[in-house]
C-alpha positions in Angstrom: 15.2 4.5 -25.3 13.4 1.6 -23.4 15.9 -0.5 -24.2 18.6 2.1 -22.4 16.8 2.3 -19.7 16.4 -0.7 -19.3 21.1 -1.3 -19.4 20.7 1.2 -16.7 18.2 -1.0 -14.7 20.7 -4.1 -14.5 23.6 -1.6 -14.0 21.5 -0.9 -10.4 21.0 -4.2 -10.4 24.1 -6.0 -10.6 26.6 -3.6 -10.1 28.5 -4.3 -12.5 29.0 -4.0 -16.3 29.7 -7.5 -17.6 26.8 -9.1 -15.7 24.8 -5.9 -16.3 25.6 -6.6 -20.3 25.0 -10.7 -19.5 21.5 -10.2 -18.1 20.8 -7.9 -21.1 21.8 -9.9 -24.0 24.3 -8.0 -25.0 28.4 -7.3 -25.4 29.4 -4.8 -22.6 30.6 -2.7 -25.9 27.2 -2.7 -27.0 25.7 -2.0 -23.4 28.9 1.4 -22.6 27.3 2.8 -25.6 23.8 2.9 -25.0 24.6 4.5 -21.1 26.3 6.8 -23.0 24.4 7.7 -26.2 21.4 8.2 -22.8 24.0 10.4 -21.2 24.5 12.4 -24.5 20.7 13.2 -24.7 20.1 14.2 -21.1 23.8 16.0 -21.2 24.6 14.5 -18.2 26.8 12.0 -16.8 25.0 9.3 -14.9 27.3 6.5 -13.8 30.8 7.1 -12.1 34.0 5.1 -14.0 36.6 3.8 -13.4 38.4 0.4 -14.1 35.0 -0.8 -12.7 31.2 0.8 -12.2 31.0 2.6 -8.7 27.7 3.9 -8.5 25.7 6.3 -9.8 25.9 10.6 -10.2 22.6 12.1 -8.6 21.7 12.9 -11.7 21.7 9.1 -12.9 20.0 8.2 -9.1 16.9 10.5 -11.2 17.2 8.5 -14.6 16.6 5.2 -12.8 13.7 6.6 -10.8 12.8 7.4 -13.6 13.4 4.1 -15.9 12.1 2.2 -13.3 8.6 3.8 -14.0 9.0 4.0 -17.9 10.3 0.4 -18.2 7.5 -0.7 -16.1 5.1 1.1 -17.4 5.8 -0.2 -21.2 6.1 -4.1 -19.4 2.4 -3.1 -18.1 1.2 -1.5 -21.5 2.4 -4.6 -23.3 1.3 -7.0 -20.8 -2.8 -5.5 -21.6 -2.8 -6.0 -24.8 -1.6 -9.3 -24.4 -4.1 -10.5 -22.0 -6.5 -7.9 -24.5 -5.7 -10.9 -27.7 -5.7 -13.9 -25.3 -6.5 -13.7 -22.2 -3.9 -13.9 -18.9 -0.8 -15.2 -19.9 3.1 -15.0 -19.2 4.9 -15.4 -16.3 4.7 -14.1 -12.2 7.7 -13.9 -10.3 6.8 -14.0 -6.2 9.5 -13.9 -4.3 8.0 -14.3 -0.1 9.3 -14.4 3.6 10.6 -18.3 4.0 7.4 -18.1 7.6 5.4 -17.1 4.7 6.1 -19.7 2.2 4.0 -22.8 2.7 0.8 -19.9 2.2 1.5 -19.0 -1.3 -0.1 -21.9 -2.8 -3.1 -20.8 -1.1 -2.8 -18.3 -4.0 -1.7 -19.7 -7.1 -3.7 -22.8 -7.0 -7.1 -21.0 -7.3 -4.8 -18.7 -9.5 -4.4 -21.1 -11.6 -7.5 -23.1 -11.9 -8.8 -19.6 -13.3 -6.1 -18.1 -15.9 -4.1 -21.6 -16.8 -1.9 -19.8 -18.8 0.3 -18.2 -16.2 3.5 -20.1 -15.1 4.9 -19.2 -11.4 8.3 -18.6 -10.7 8.7 -18.2 -6.5 11.6 -17.3 -4.2 12.2 -16.7 -0.7 13.8 -14.3 -0.3 14.3 -11.9 2.7 12.2 -8.5 3.7 14.5 -6.1 2.2 15.4 -8.5 -0.5 11.6 -7.9 -1.8 11.4 -4.6 -1.9 14.4 -4.2 -3.5 13.8 -7.2 -6.1 10.2 -4.8 -6.4 11.8 -1.7 -7.2 13.9 -2.8 -9.4 11.4 -5.1 -11.7 12.9 -8.7 -10.8 10.1 -9.3 -9.1 5.8 -8.9 -9.8 4.7 -9.3 -6.5 6.4 -10.0 -2.5 4.4 -11.9 0.4 5.9 -9.9 3.9 5.8 -8.2 6.8 3.8 -5.1 6.5 4.6 -3.2 9.3 8.4 -2.8 11.7 10.2 -1.2 8.9 9.4 0.3 6.0 7.9 -0.9 2.6 7.9 3.0 0.1 6.5 3.1 -3.2 3.9 0.0 -2.6 0.6 -1.0 -3.4 -0.4 -3.1 -0.2 -2.8 -6.0 0.9 -3.2 -8.1 4.1 -3.4 -11.4 4.2 -3.0 -12.7 7.9 -2.1 -12.0 11.0 0.9 -13.8 12.0 1.1 -15.1 15.9 4.2 -17.3 17.6 4.5 -20.0 18.6 7.0 -22.5 21.0 7.5 -25.8 18.9 9.4 -28.3 20.9 8.5 -31.5 22.0 6.0 -33.1 24.2 8.6 -34.0 26.9 11.3 -31.0 26.5 11.6 -28.9 29.2 7.5 -27.0 28.4 6.5 -29.8 26.6 4.0 -30.3 28.7 2.5 -26.2 29.4 -0.5 -24.5 27.7 1.2 -21.7 27.7 5.1 -19.9 27.4 6.3 -16.7 28.1 9.2 -15.4 26.3 11.7 -15.0 29.2 10.7 -18.4 28.9 11.7 -19.5 25.8 14.9 -18.0 26.2 16.0 -20.7 28.5 15.2 -23.9 26.1 18.1 -24.2 23.3 16.6 -23.0 20.8 16.9 -22.9 16.3 16.3 -20.1 14.7 16.2 -18.3 11.6 19.2 -15.7 10.8 19.6 -12.6 11.7 18.9 -10.8 8.5 15.0 -12.3 8.3 13.0 -9.8 9.6 11.3 -12.9 11.8 14.2 -13.5 13.7 14.4 -9.3 15.0 10.5 -9.7 15.9 11.9 -13.1 18.2 14.9 -11.4 18.8 13.1 -8.1 20.1 10.1 -9.8 22.0 12.9 -11.9 24.0 15.1 -8.6 24.7 11.3 -6.7 26.3 11.6 -9.7 28.4 14.9 -8.9 30.2 16.9 -12.0 28.6 18.9 -12.7 25.3 18.5 -14.4 22.3 21.3 -16.8 22.8 20.5 -19.8 19.7 22.5 -22.6 19.1 21.6 -23.5 15.6 21.0 -20.7 12.9 19.8 -21.3 9.4 17.3 -19.4 6.5 15.9 -23.2 5.8 12.2 -23.5 7.9 12.5 -26.9 7.1 16.4 -27.3 8.1 14.7 -25.8 11.6 11.9 -28.6 11.8 14.0 -31.2 11.2 15.8 -30.7 13.9 12.9 -29.9 16.5 12.0 -33.4 15.7 14.7 -34.8 16.8 13.1 -33.9 20.2 16.7 -32.3 21.5 15.8 -28.8 19.9 13.3 -26.1 20.2 11.7 -23.6 18.1 10.1 -20.4 17.4 7.3 -20.5 14.8 4.7 -19.0 13.3 1.1 -20.7 14.1 -0.2 -21.3 10.7 3.8 -22.1 9.2 4.2 -25.2 12.4 0.3 -26.4 11.1 1.9 -26.7 7.4 5.0 -28.7 8.2 2.6 -31.2 10.4 2.8 -31.1 13.4 3.2 -34.9 15.0 1.6 -36.2 18.2 5.2 -35.5 19.8 5.7 -32.1 18.9 3.7 -29.2 20.5 3.1 -25.8 19.3 2.5 -23.5 22.3 0.5 -20.0 22.5 3.9 -17.6 23.1 2.4 -14.9 26.2 3.3 -11.6 27.8 3.2 -10.0 25.8 1.2 -11.7 22.6 3.4 -10.5 19.4 1.0 -10.5 16.3 2.8 -9.2 12.9 0.7 -8.6 9.9 2.1 -10.7 6.6 1.0 -9.1 3.6 1.2 -9.4 -0.6 2.8 -5.9 -1.6 2.7 -5.1 -5.3 4.6 -1.7 -7.0 2.0 1.2 -6.5 1.9 2.1 -10.6 -1.8 2.6 -11.8 -2.6 1.4 -14.2 -1.3 -2.3 -13.2 -0.2 -5.3 -14.6 -3.3 -7.7 -15.5 -1.3 -10.4 -13.5 -0.3 -8.8 -10.8 -4.2 -6.7 -10.9 -5.3 -10.8 -11.1 -2.9 -11.5 -7.8 -4.4 -8.6 -6.0 -8.1 -9.6 -6.7 -7.2 -13.4 -5.5 -5.2 -12.1 -2.2 -8.5 -10.3 -1.4 -10.9 -12.9 -2.0 -8.6 -14.8 0.2 -7.1 -12.9 3.4 -10.7 -13.0 5.1 -10.3 -17.3 4.9 -6.2 -17.2 6.3 -6.7 -14.9 8.7 -8.9 -17.0 11.1 
């Protein structure tokens, strides 16, 4: 039955029979037959069919929830047995919001020193995408905001607090200030993340609270691109303090605290809420707990 539940998970991810079959490494007729057999076993229709995939029935949605649990538990069992025999190995898949990407190495580097047979794949994703990927078992862990938006069924480990800075040239407007307000920030030419990013929504909200409107002159989903524009001396941006420091401030680029009011957001590790936890994931959680007091300084 596990393979048929994998088909259901693939359909939930791909929303297309052909792509789901390709993701599972089978032909489309094989996938369709597997779903049909599962429906016959359950005695209900699980998938709304037409010329293409049209979503799950209410019963299919419940089976999808169970599929996530059962397939996740089966993977955890295989990984735990393998870890007992050979130690931790395999691949850890982690997705992080763009503002936290630079902090991932602080966890993965000491992790790999302890468990050299583990490999990593790291993606940059929005906070909403991270939760979807976790739910569909496409990643093992995420690094994201722990507040503002519902996290769902996850286990969360706070890592550090994100505080915001105006990043601008020393000779630009506001560049000689020790602190600035959100109202003042709204008046300079900003380059910011795109609106689908929670960081951008946080910044827009702070500017709105200050009685201003967010009107960035450039948007991107890449923090590196934003920082490269700031370094020209013609742009400014709002970035988390830790990220700005990691990117490397120069003598001509300043990081100025934004106050009135100071905005603080909690960044943390999120993993599926499952017991027992997959060994690789459990080791990552332990590393996060060890690291958190050092990060949040």
